C-alpha positions in Angstrom: -79.9 -85.7 50.8 -78.0 -83.7 48.5 -78.1 -84.9 45.0 -76.3 -84.4 41.5 -78.6 -82.3 39.5 -79.4 -81.0 36.0 -78.1 -77.6 35.3 -81.0 -75.1 35.8 -80.9 -73.4 32.7 -81.4 -77.2 31.3 -84.5 -78.0 33.4 -87.8 -76.6 33.5 -89.3 -75.5 36.6 -93.1 -75.7 37.6 -95.1 -72.9 35.6 -91.6 -71.2 34.4 -91.5 -69.4 31.5 -89.6 -70.8 28.6 -86.2 -69.5 28.1 -84.0 -69.3 24.8 -80.2 -69.9 24.7 -80.3 -65.8 24.5 -82.0 -65.1 27.4 -80.4 -64.4 30.8 -80.3 -67.9 31.5 -80.9 -69.0 35.7 -77.8 -70.9 37.4 -77.9 -74.4 37.6 -79.6 -76.1 40.5 -77.4 -77.9 43.1 -75.4 -80.7 41.4 -74.5 -81.9 45.0 -72.5 -84.6 46.2 -74.9 -87.2 47.1 -73.0 -90.9 46.3 -72.2 -88.9 43.0 -72.4 -91.3 40.0 -69.4 -92.4 37.9 -69.0 -95.6 35.7 -72.0 -98.0 36.5 -72.8 -101.4 34.7 -75.9 -103.4 34.6 -76.3 -107.1 35.7 -74.3 -108.6 33.1 -72.7 -106.0 31.5 -70.5 -105.5 35.0 -68.5 -108.3 33.8 -68.8 -108.2 29.9 -68.0 -104.8 29.3 -64.9 -104.0 32.1 -61.5 -105.3 31.9 -58.1 -104.5 33.9 -56.2 -101.3 32.7 -53.9 -99.5 34.6 -55.3 -100.6 37.8 -58.5 -99.4 36.4 -61.4 -100.9 34.9 -62.1 -100.2 31.5 -65.3 -100.1 29.9 -65.2 -102.5 27.0 -67.5 -102.4 23.7 -70.2 -104.9 23.7 -70.3 -106.9 20.3 -71.4 -105.3 17.3 -73.9 -107.8 16.1 -77.3 -107.6 18.1 -78.0 -110.7 19.7 -81.3 -112.3 18.6 -83.0 -111.8 21.9 -82.8 -108.1 21.4 -83.8 -108.3 17.4 -87.7 -107.3 18.5 -86.7 -104.4 20.7 -84.4 -103.1 17.4 -86.9 -104.0 15.1 -90.2 -102.3 16.9 -92.1 -99.5 15.1 -92.7 -96.3 16.7 -96.2 -94.6 16.7 -95.9 -91.0 16.8 -98.9 -89.1 18.4 -99.9 -85.5 19.3 -97.8 -84.5 22.6 -100.3 -81.6 23.4 -97.2 -79.4 22.8 -97.0 -77.8 19.4 -94.8 -78.5 16.7 -93.7 -82.0 19.2 -94.6 -85.9 18.9 -94.3 -88.3 21.6 -94.4 -92.1 21.5 -93.5 -94.9 23.6 -90.7 -97.3 23.1 -90.3 -100.7 24.7 -86.7 -102.0 26.4 -85.8 -105.6 28.6 -86.4 -104.7 31.9 -83.0 -106.6 32.3 -80.7 -107.1 29.3 -79.4 -110.2 31.2 -83.2 -111.8 30.4 -84.8 -109.9 27.6 -87.9 -112.3 27.6 -88.3 -111.3 31.4 -90.3 -108.2 31.1 -90.2 -104.6 29.4 -89.6 -101.2 30.8 -91.6 -98.5 28.8 -89.5 -95.4 27.5 -90.9 -91.9 27.2 -89.7 -90.5 23.7 -90.4 -87.1 22.3 -89.2 -85.7 18.8 -89.6 -82.3 16.6 -89.0 -82.9 13.3 -85.9 -80.6 11.5 -87.7 -77.2 10.6 -85.6 -76.5 7.4 -85.4 -77.4 3.7 -82.0 -78.4 3.5 -81.1 -82.5 3.6 -81.6 -83.3 7.6 -78.3 -84.5 9.5 -80.6 -87.0 11.2 -81.9 -87.1 15.1 -80.1 -85.5 17.8 -80.8 -86.9 21.0 -80.5 -84.5 24.1 -80.1 -85.1 28.0 -80.1 -82.4 30.4 -78.5 -84.6 33.5 -79.4 -85.5 36.5 -79.7 -88.5 36.8 -83.1 -87.9 37.2 -83.5 -85.0 34.8 -86.6 -85.0 32.3 -85.3 -85.5 28.8 -88.8 -84.8 27.3 -89.3 -81.6 29.4 -85.8 -80.5 28.3 -86.4 -81.0 24.8 -90.2 -79.4 25.0 -89.6 -76.5 27.0 -85.9 -75.5 26.0 -83.9 -77.6 23.2 -86.8 -77.9 20.7 -87.0 -74.1 20.8 -83.8 -72.9 22.1 -81.3 -74.3 20.6 -79.7 -72.8 17.7 -82.3 -72.4 14.8 -79.3 -73.3 12.1 -79.2 -76.8 14.4 -83.0 -77.3 14.7 -83.3 -76.7 10.7 -80.8 -79.5 10.5 -82.0 -82.3 12.7 -84.6 -83.8 14.4 -84.7 -83.1 18.1 -85.3 -86.1 20.4 -85.3 -86.8 23.8 -85.9 -90.0 25.9 -87.0 -90.2 29.7 -84.2 -92.8 30.8 -85.8 -95.7 32.7 -86.9 -94.4 36.2 -87.4 -91.0 35.0 -90.4 -88.7 34.9 -92.6 -90.6 32.6 -90.5 -93.5 32.0 -92.2 -95.6 34.7 -90.6 -93.4 37.6 -89.0 -94.4 40.6 -91.4 -94.1 43.6 -90.2 -93.1 47.3 -91.5 -90.5 49.4 -94.6 -88.4 49.5 -95.0 -84.8 50.2 -95.0 -84.2 53.7 -92.2 -87.2 54.1 -90.0 -85.4 52.0 -90.5 -82.0 53.4 -89.3 -83.9 57.0 -86.6 -85.4 54.8 -85.6 -82.1 53.6 -85.5 -80.5 56.7 -83.2 -83.0 58.4 -80.2 -81.2 60.0 -77.1 -82.6 57.7 -74.3 -81.5 60.2 -75.3 -83.6 62.9 -73.9 -82.1 66.5 -74.1 -84.7 68.3 -75.3 -88.7 68.7 -78.8 -88.3 68.9 -78.7 -85.6 65.8 -76.5 -88.5 64.0 -79.5 -91.1 64.4 -82.2 -88.9 63.3 -80.3 -88.2 59.8 -79.7 -91.9 59.5 -83.1 -92.7 60.5 -84.0 -90.7 57.7 -81.6 -91.9 55.2 -83.1 -95.3 56.0 -86.5 -94.2 55.4 -85.7 -92.9 52.2 -84.1 -95.7 51.2 -86.7 -98.2 52.7 -89.8 -96.3 50.9 -88.0 -96.4 47.2 -87.3 -100.4 48.1 -91.2 -101.0 48.7 -92.7 -99.1 46.1 -89.9 -99.5 43.2 -88.8 -102.8 44.4 -88.2 -104.3 40.9 -87.3 -101.2 39.1 -84.3 -100.3 41.2 -82.2 -103.1 39.8 -82.2 -101.9 36.4 -81.6 -98.7 36.0 -78.2 -97.8 36.0 -76.7 -95.8 33.4 -75.1 -99.1 31.4 -79.0 -100.0 30.8 -79.7 -96.3 30.1 -76.9 -96.3 27.6 -78.4 -99.5 26.3 -81.9 -98.3 25.6 -80.5 -95.2 23.7 -78.8 -97.8 21.0 -82.1 -99.2 20.6 -84.3 -95.7 20.2 -81.2 -94.7 17.7 -81.8 -97.9 15.7 -85.6 -97.5 15.7 -84.9 -94.0 14.6 -83.3 -95.5 11.2 -80.3 -93.8 12.2 -77.0 -95.5 11.8 -75.1 -93.5 14.0 -76.1 -91.5 17.3 -75.8 -87.5 17.5 -75.9 -86.4 20.9 -75.6 -83.4 23.2 -75.5 -84.4 26.8 -75.0 -82.0 29.9 -73.7 -82.6 33.4 -74.6 -86.4 34.2 -75.3 -86.2 30.5 -72.0 -86.6 29.6 -71.6 -89.7 31.8 -74.4 -91.1 29.9 -73.0 -90.2 26.4 -69.9 -91.8 27.6 -70.6 -94.9 28.4 -72.6 -94.8 24.7 -69.6 -94.5 23.7 -67.9 -96.8 25.4 -70.1 -99.6 24.8 -70.8 -98.8 20.9 -67.6 -96.5 20.1 -68.7 -97.6 16.4 -72.0 -95.9 16.3 -70.9 -92.8 17.7 -72.1 -90.1 15.2 -71.5 -86.2 16.3 -71.3 -86.4 20.4 -70.8 -83.2 22.7 -70.4 -83.6 26.6 -70.4 -80.6 28.4 -69.8 -80.3 31.9 -68.2 -83.4 31.9 -67.6 -86.0 34.9 -64.8 -88.4 35.2 -65.8 -91.6 35.3 -62.6 -93.4 36.6 -63.4 -91.8 40.1 -64.8 -93.5 43.0 -67.9 -91.8 44.9 -65.4 -90.6 47.7 -63.2 -89.1 45.3 -66.2 -87.3 43.3 -68.0 -86.2 46.5 -64.5 -84.5 47.9 -63.5 -83.5 44.3 -67.2 -81.6 44.2 -67.2 -80.1 47.4 -63.5 -78.2 46.3 -65.3 -77.3 43.2 -68.6 -75.4 45.3 -65.8 -74.0 47.3 -64.2 -72.4 44.1 -67.8 -71.2 43.3 -68.3 -69.6 46.6 -64.5 -68.2 46.7 -65.8 -66.4 43.1 -69.1 -65.5 44.7 -67.3 -63.9 47.7 -65.3 -62.0 46.1 -67.8 -60.3 43.8 -70.6 -59.8 47.1 -67.3 -57.8 48.7 -67.8 -55.4 45.9 -71.2 -54.5 46.2 -72.8 -52.4 48.5 -76.0 -54.8 49.1 -73.8 -57.7 50.2 -75.2 -59.2 53.6 -71.9 -61.1 54.3 -69.7 -58.5 54.4 -68.5 -54.9 53.5 -66.8 -53.7 50.8 -63.1 -54.8 51.2 -64.0 -57.9 53.4 -62.3 -61.1 52.1 -63.8 -64.4 50.6 -62.7 -65.9 54.2 -64.8 -63.1 56.3 -67.5 -63.6 54.1 -66.9 -67.3 54.6 -67.2 -67.0 58.5 -70.0 -64.8 58.4 -71.9 -67.4 56.5 -71.2 -70.2 58.9 -72.2 -68.1 61.6 -75.3 -67.4 60.3 -75.5 -71.2 59.6 -75.4 -72.0 63.0 -78.1 -69.6 64.1 -80.3 -71.5 62.1 -79.6 -74.5 63.3 -80.8 -73.6 66.9 -82.8 -71.1 65.3 -85.0 -71.6 62.4 -86.6 -68.5 60.7 -90.1 -67.7 59.5 -91.0 -68.1 55.7 -94.6 -67.8 55.5 -94.9 -71.1 54.1 -99.0 -72.3 54.2 -97.4 -75.4 55.1 -95.5 -73.7 58.6 -92.1 -74.8 57.4 -89.2 -72.5 58.6 -85.7 -72.1 57.6 -83.4 -74.6 58.5 -79.9 -74.9 58.2 -80.2 -77.6 56.0 -82.6 -75.9 54.0 -80.5 -72.6 53.6 -77.5 -74.8 52.8 -79.1 -76.4 50.0 -80.3 -72.8 48.8 -76.9 -71.2 48.9 -75.5 -74.1 46.9 -78.3 -74.0 44.4 -77.0 -70.5 43.4 -73.5 -71.4 43.2 -73.9 -72.3 39.6 -74.3 -69.6 37.6 -73.2 -65.4 38.6 -76.9 -64.9 37.2 -78.2 -66.1 40.4 -75.6 -64.3 42.3 -78.2 -61.3 42.6 -81.1 -63.5 44.0 -78.7 -65.1 46.5 -77.8 -61.7 47.9 -81.7 -60.7 48.4 -82.6 -63.9 49.7 -79.6 -63.7 52.4 -80.4 -60.4 53.3 -83.9 -61.1 54.1 -83.2 -64.1 56.1 -80.2 -62.4 58.0 -81.7 -58.8 58.5 -85.4 -59.2 58.1 -86.1 -62.9 59.6 -88.1 -63.7 56.3 -86.7 -67.0 55.1 -88.7 -67.1 51.8 -85.9 -66.3 49.6 -83.5 -69.5 50.4 -86.7 -71.6 50.7 -87.8 -70.8 47.6 -84.4 -71.5 45.9 -84.2 -74.8 48.1 -87.6 -75.8 46.9 -86.4 -75.2 43.1 -83.6 -77.6 43.9 -85.7 -80.3 45.2 -88.5 -79.8 42.7 -91.1 -78.9 44.9 -94.2 -77.1 43.9 -96.3 -74.5 45.8 -98.6 -77.8 46.2 -96.2 -79.7 48.5 -95.7 -82.4 45.7 -92.1 -83.1 44.5 -91.3 -85.0 41.7 -89.7 -87.9 41.0 -86.2 -86.7 40.1 -84.7 -87.1 43.9 -86.0 -90.5 43.7 -84.8 -91.6 40.5 -81.4 -89.1 41.0 -80.7 -91.8 44.5 -81.9 -94.7 42.5 -78.9 -94.9 39.6 -75.9 -92.8 41.5 -76.7 -95.8 44.1 -76.4 -98.4 41.9 -73.5 -97.2 39.6 -71.1 -96.7 42.2 -70.4 -98.3 45.7 -71.7 -95.9 48.2 -69.3 -93.4 49.2 -69.4 -94.0 52.9 -70.7 -97.2 54.6 -71.1 -95.3 58.4 -71.1 -92.7 60.1 -67.9 -93.3 61.6 -66.3 -93.2 58.2 -68.1 -89.9 57.5 -66.4 -88.3 60.9 -63.3 -89.9 60.2 -63.2 -87.6 56.4 -64.7 -84.9 58.0 -61.3 -83.0 58.3 -60.5 -83.3 54.7 -63.9 -82.3 53.7 -64.1 -79.2 55.7 -60.5 -78.6 54.4 -62.0 -78.7 50.9 -64.8 -76.1 51.8 -64.8 -74.9 55.0 -68.4 -73.8 54.7 -69.9 -76.8 52.7 -67.8 -79.8 53.8 -69.1 -81.1 56.5 -72.7 -81.0 54.6 -71.4 -82.8 51.5 -69.4 -85.2 53.6 -72.9 -86.1 55.5 -74.7 -86.3 52.2 -72.5 -89.0 50.9 -73.9 -91.4 53.5 -77.1 -92.2 51.9 -75.9 -94.7 49.7 -75.0 -96.9 52.9 -78.5 -98.3 53.7 -79.6 -98.5 49.7 -81.9 -101.9 49.5 -79.9 -103.0 46.4 -76.1 -103.5 46.1 -74.1 -101.5 43.4 -73.5 -103.2 40.0 -71.1 -100.3 38.9 -67.3 -99.8 39.9 -65.1 -96.7 38.9 -63.4 -97.5 35.1 -61.8 -95.4 32.3 -63.8 -94.9 28.8 -62.0 -95.4 26.0 -64.1 -96.0 23.5 -61.6 -96.9 20.8 -62.7 -96.4 17.3 -65.4 -93.5 18.0 -65.8 -90.8 15.9 -64.5 -87.2 17.2 -66.1 -86.8 20.8 -65.9 -82.8 22.0 -65.8 -82.6 25.9 -66.3 -79.2 26.9 -65.3 -78.1 30.6 -65.6 -74.9 32.8 -62.2 -74.0 34.4 -64.7 -72.6 37.6 -67.7 -75.8 37.3 -68.6 -76.1 40.9 -70.3 -79.4 40.2 -68.1 -81.1 37.6 -64.8 -79.5 38.3 -62.6 -78.7 35.2 -60.1 -81.6 35.9 -63.0 -84.2 35.1 -63.3 -82.7 31.6 -59.6 -82.6 31.2 -59.4 -86.3 32.6 -62.3 -87.8 30.5 -61.2 -85.9 27.2 -57.5 -87.6 27.7 -59.5 -91.2 28.4 -61.8 -91.0 25.2 -59.4 -92.3 22.1 -61.0 -89.5 20.0 -61.4 -86.9 22.8 -61.1 -83.3 22.2 -61.2 -81.1 25.1 -63.1 -77.4 24.7 -62.5 -75.2 27.6 -64.3 -72.1 28.7 -62.9 -70.0 31.0 -65.3 -68.5 33.7 -68.1 -69.2 36.3 -70.7 -71.8 36.1 -72.0 -75.0 35.0 -71.5 -76.1 31.5 -71.0 -73.8 28.4 -73.1 -74.3 25.6 -75.9 -71.7 25.2 -74.4 -69.5 28.3 -73.5 -66.9 26.5 -70.3 -67.1 25.4 -70.2 -66.9 21.4 -66.8 -68.7 21.1 -68.2 -71.8 22.9 -71.6 -71.8 20.4 -69.8 -71.4 17.7 -67.6 -74.1 18.1 -70.4 -76.5 19.1 -72.8 -75.7 16.2 -69.9 -75.8 13.6 -69.1 -79.4 15.0 -72.5 -80.3 14.9 -73.4 -79.1 11.4 -70.4 -79.9 9.7 -68.3 -82.5 11.6 -65.3 -80.7 12.4 -64.4 -80.6 16.2 -62.8 -77.2 17.7 -59.0 -77.3 17.7 -56.7 -79.0 20.0 -56.6 -77.0 22.9 -59.0 -74.1 22.3 -60.0 -72.3 24.7 -63.0 -69.8 25.5 -64.3 -66.8 27.5 
């Protein structure tokens, strides 16, 4: 199953060294197309927050006054304690499990902060989220944002993070154990016959049934709207009249949803690597597939210039390189190659495809990909590609997986109706996906089937987010972003009544802190002084 992922530069791999913004950051891990989440709504929020507009539902603001039933949550006091990480404090916040019935039970959310380091008057809290859905914002804060964001930003803001409900430390969704996940990730994602199709469907069903068994109650209450409402409780508990926020990748959808629900409470908000909430799951998946093709074309052109390119010689066209990669995948389908893995895993077509796509997010990872492909294709050693795939799935050396994959599916499958409801639907769509990406299209089309078997019906639907009356919101788009294609940022900036598009002309997923002085300066100026970038500003 290929899943929307947080950028690798915005997530922490087990035992990885902390990286600063100035470091040579690794690429984003595969933000892939499994039931890509768009605008979602939780329980009663569905009817209360949408209205017909131009043929697409529109997220409407919630009442400005806090319902009396939610007062205990908004009035709670956090008790801060040492996190075990120097300079950081941690706490636990309560939110209603079901906003429709606040008295029916709570969900406990993990919160962390690092106080402003400067002597100047603080600007309040800056909430950060690295995406996913399913990425740990607390890990991101402690191992990147709290030490790697620009010093001038950290000097003026209390840096804050909350793991969204169902994620990491916040009552995590649980599904499969390690060996079961190994089987799941190795399953052929490009079935050639009915037997292989049945096997894939069975794995999707096993995954869904396990989530339903182990997290039955929580699965109904992990939508993006739920998490956005949780953020407003946190804002109030922290004592901030407005929410200042930086969200990357899926974090842009979470932030935009907050803005739509609480436009009058938006402070300084940056949405980097923006999503388009008005698209269906099928449209998102197809457009994202085209985005990966764009990234692969850039990789192929670069590879053809190098003497160590395992997919072609100097002068090879991107089409020739793509054909060679497809041929390699087909060989793996018939004959997986050894990896030296202590658990006996071999490099299958599915794992190799995941590894390749995982490296498409940043050109800084292209050298590692070339090395891994060379080892697998020339030396019959699949260890390098397996390592890329394991990093994507957050599998550690002991065979344990984080809950990222489980939370990701839980949120995505609740936020939108499934892209496909049957294998027949995928088969009909294959030509369109293959046209979008000859190399990755079939894999990403079949990956989109996973939510068809989810034990909880989706509560969300595609809709526009206008956030009328909100303060200026900076929407950042990268022109050759594989995971959140640039037109998504353009669309979100147009939807938002106060959206201001900031464009990075280049490769990779997200732009802030990835080496562009122009981008970083524009965002830092906005965060520190409240001045958004000029309309139409472009950076390289």
